[in-house]
N, C-alpha and C positions, 0 to 999 in steps of 0.2 A: 426129718421130724413135719409128720400131716400136718392140715389146718387144725383138722378136727384135733389132734392132741394138744398144737401150740393152744388154740380156745382152753380146754380143757384145763391145762396147766394155768392161764393166766384168770382163768373163771378161781379158780381153785387158789390163787394168792389172792386176789381179790376176797374171796371169803373170808378168807385167814385176818389179813389185816381190817379186816371188819369186823369181826372178832375179836381181835387184840386192842383195839380202842375203847376204853370203859372210860367212862363217864360218871362224876360224882353228881351227890342229889345233898342240896339245901334245903332242910325241912326248915319252914316260917312259923312265927307261935300262930298266925292264922291260920294255919292247915293244909296251908298250901306250899306246894316243892319246885323248887327248879334244878332242872339236869343244867351240869357244866362243866364245862373240858377244863377249868383250872380257875383258882381264886387266889386274890391277893389282897392282904388286908392292910388300911391304911388308916390307922389311928380309929376312929369309933364306926368305920366305912368299909364294907368287904365287897370290893369289885368280883362280880361272876362273868369268866368270859364264855360265853356261848358256844364260841363256835373254838377250835386250835388253831386255824388258820388267819381268822379274820379279827382283826384287833380292836375293829369298830362296833364288833356286837359283843355289849355287855352290860349289865347290871347293877348298880350302887344298891345294895341293900344295907341299911343299920345294923351293926355286928350285933347289937342286942336284940335285934328282931327274929335272930335264927335260933334255931332250939337245936340245930346238929347237923352235923354233915356225916354222908356215910356214901358208901360205895356201890354204884349203880350194877348191880350183877344180873338186870334182865338181858335174856342170852337176844345178838341180832339177828332180824327175821334173813332167813333162807334168799339168796336173791334169786328173782326170778328166772324161771326156766325158757329159754329158746326154743 
């Protein structure tokens, strides 16, 4: 397999992996939105994890300040061409 073919395969797999990872969006009562990878509700607080791999990157919000949660369907940008 040539280097060009391997590079193309790696690029394609990277793009597929990036588009497969969807995030959620929390909408707050003040109109702001927060994209997050996952959430955990503990009592009156919801913790929104901003990164799937970094467990220290999160935002705590009062659950009552959230008006809803939805799936982010925005397509991921194409990787830059080299």
